[in-house]
Structures are given as C-alpha cells and as structure tokens.
C-alpha positions in Angstrom: 0.3 -0.1 0.1 1.4 3.4 -0.9 1.2 5.6 2.1 2.3 8.5 0.3 -0.7 8.9 -1.4 -2.4 8.5 2.7 -1.1 11.8 3.9 -1.7 13.8 -0.5 -5.1 12.7 -1.0 -6.1 11.7 2.6 -6.6 7.9 1.4 -5.1 5.2 -0.8 -5.2 1.5 -1.7 -5.0 -2.1 -2.8 -6.0 -4.9 -4.0 -5.9 -8.0 -0.7 -7.6 -11.2 -1.4 -5.8 -12.8 1.5 -6.3 -9.9 4.3 -10.5 -10.0 2.8 -10.4 -14.3 2.5 -11.6 -14.7 6.4 -14.5 -12.5 5.8 -15.2 -13.3 2.5 -15.8 -17.3 3.9 -18.1 -15.6 7.2 -19.9 -13.6 5.0 -21.0 -16.6 2.9 -23.5 -18.0 5.8 -24.9 -14.3 7.1 -28.6 -13.7 7.0 -29.1 -10.0 6.2 -31.8 -7.2 7.7 -33.2 -4.4 5.8 -32.7 -1.0 7.7 -36.1 0.2 7.3 -33.8 3.8 7.2 -31.6 3.6 3.7 -33.2 2.5 0.3 -31.2 -0.1 0.0 -28.6 -0.6 2.7 -28.5 -3.8 5.1 -26.9 -5.3 8.2 -25.9 -8.9 8.7 -27.3 -10.3 11.7 -24.4 -10.6 14.6 -23.5 -14.0 15.0 -20.4 -14.8 17.5 -18.3 -16.5 13.9 -18.6 -13.4 12.5 -17.6 -11.5 15.2 -15.3 -13.6 15.1 -13.4 -12.9 11.6 -14.8 -9.7 12.0 -11.7 -9.3 15.2 -9.3 -11.9 13.7 -9.1 -9.2 10.1 -8.7 -5.9 12.4 -6.2 -7.7 13.9 -5.0 -8.7 10.4 -5.3 -5.7 9.5 -3.3 -4.2 11.8 -0.2 -6.2 12.1 0.0 -6.2 8.4 -0.6 -2.2 8.0 -1.2 -0.2 10.5 2.3 -0.9 12.5 3.8 -0.5 9.4 3.8 2.8 10.0 3.3 3.4 13.9 3.2 0.9 17.0 1.3 3.7 18.7 -2.6 3.0 18.1 -5.8 1.0 19.6 -8.7 -0.3 17.5 -12.3 1.3 17.6 -15.1 0.2 15.2 -15.5 -2.9 13.3 -18.4 -3.6 10.8 -20.4 -4.7 8.3 -23.0 -3.2 5.8 -24.7 -4.3 2.9 -25.6 -1.6 0.8 -25.0 2.6 1.4 -26.7 4.2 4.7 -28.4 7.6 2.8 -25.8 9.5 5.2 -22.6 8.4 3.4 -23.8 9.8 0.2 -23.0 13.1 1.4 -19.9 14.2 2.6 -18.7 13.8 5.7 -15.3 12.4 8.2 -16.2 9.6 11.4 -13.7 11.3 13.4 -15.7 11.8 16.1 -16.8 8.6 16.2 -13.5 8.1 17.7 -10.2 6.3 15.2 -9.0 8.5 12.6 -8.0 6.3 10.5 -10.1 3.5 8.5 -9.5 0.5 6.4 -12.3 -0.2 4.2 -12.4 -3.3 2.8 -15.1 -4.7 -0.6 -16.3 -7.7 -1.5 -17.8 -7.1 -4.0 -16.4 -4.7 -7.5 -18.0 -1.8 -8.5 -18.0 0.2 -11.7 -19.1 4.0 -13.4 -22.5 2.2 -13.8 -23.3 0.0 -10.8 -22.7 3.2 -8.4 -21.7 3.2 -5.2 -17.5 4.6 -4.9 -16.2 6.2 -2.3 -14.7 9.7 -3.2 -12.2 11.7 -0.5 -12.1 16.6 -0.8 -10.8 18.5 1.7 -13.0 19.7 4.2 -11.9 22.5 3.7 -10.4 24.5 0.0 -13.9 21.3 -0.8 -10.8 20.6 -3.3 -11.3 16.3 -4.7 -8.5 14.5 -3.9 -10.7 11.4 -5.4 -12.7 8.6 -6.2 -12.4 5.1 -6.5 -14.7 2.8 -7.7 -13.9 -1.1 -5.6 -12.8 -3.8 -7.0 -13.5 -7.1 -5.4 -10.6 -7.6 -2.6 -9.5 -3.9 -2.8 -8.8 -1.9 0.6 -9.1 1.6 0.9 -7.4 2.8 3.8 -8.9 6.8 4.2 -8.2 9.5 6.7 -10.2 11.1 9.9 -8.5 13.2 10.1 -10.5 16.8 10.2 -9.3 18.4 7.2 -11.2 14.8 5.2 -14.0 13.4 4.4 -15.2 11.3 2.5 -18.7 10.2 0.9 -20.2 6.5 -0.9 -21.1 7.5 -4.3 -24.9 6.8 -5.7 -25.9 2.4 -6.8 -27.6 3.4 -10.2 -28.6 -0.1 -10.2 -30.3 -1.9 -7.6 -30.2 -4.1 -5.8 -26.4 -5.3 -5.8 -24.4 -5.9 -3.8 -22.0 -3.6 -2.3 -21.0 -6.3 1.1 -17.6 -3.2 2.7 -16.2 -4.0 6.3 -15.1 -1.5 8.2 -11.7 -1.0 10.3 -11.9 2.4 12.7 -7.7 2.6 14.4 -7.0 5.7 16.1 -3.5 5.7 15.3 -0.8 8.0 17.2 1.3 10.0 15.4 -1.8 11.2 13.0 -3.1 13.4 15.6 
C-alpha cells in the first residue's frame, strides 16, 4: 500500500484477497436484515462467527498495515454492511466516532455504471482528491482526520451487492 497517497489525498488503496479471505468465508453464511431508514442498506445478523472474523481481520490489518506506519495505535469500531446508508452519500468525517483512520474492505466490484464508489476531498478547500470504484478485495485506507472527508457515490443499479467491512484505528502520529 502506498502510504504517501494517504497523506496527500486522504486515502490510499490496494487489492489484497488474503486479508479479505476470512471475512469473505464468514459472509457467505450470514443472514441479512434490511434497515428501514435507507433505500438499499442491509446489516448482518450478529453472530459469534461474524464477531470473531471481524476481530481477527482487525488484528490482521493492524499487523499488516498499521504497524508499518506506527506502533502507537488502538483499534476502534469494526462493522459490516451491504449497500449505502443515506448519510454516507454526503461528504463527512467519522472522526466523532473516535478513530482517526479507517480501513474499508470491499467484497464486490463497483464501476461507474453500477455506482457505489468512494470519494475523498479536503474539508476546508472542498477540493476533491479522488474517486475510487472499488474492486473485489480492494482495501481503502482512509483518513478520518478533520482535514479530510469522504462519501459514497450513489448506487445506479439496485438491487446490487456492495458489501463493505470497516475497521477504525486511532493512530497516535495522526493527531
């Protein structure tokens, strides 16, 4: 992963099937519940196997990526969903949830026709720094520092799966 882009554009990304493998195997067996407050947004029924897979993947991301950058970190939220929450369609930062960095793992491929990309911009200048249509097994390393915002682009074709796992980290050096 190119960490330089993280500091210049607010994100970086790579494709890593190995890091996604454990969670992908767990996803196959999940039951999903549609959330009433969104047009196309599903949350998995929480199970012990999902909880274990999320924690193990969180630890793997820490060792494989975060520790290349810093040994001073703590792990925050971890979650999984399918679709796009209404609030995620607008530029925002999740810094109020604590972590100042996030890793998003994608389990489906997106493109301009389907939609479901993720965009980043500078929060003060509002200058967009990039829009990525993630491919299956892409990992986006995004900044949650106050100078960066992100949003999901609209899904143009629904129903269409957009399964994403998120893992938050508080990295001391990013204060």
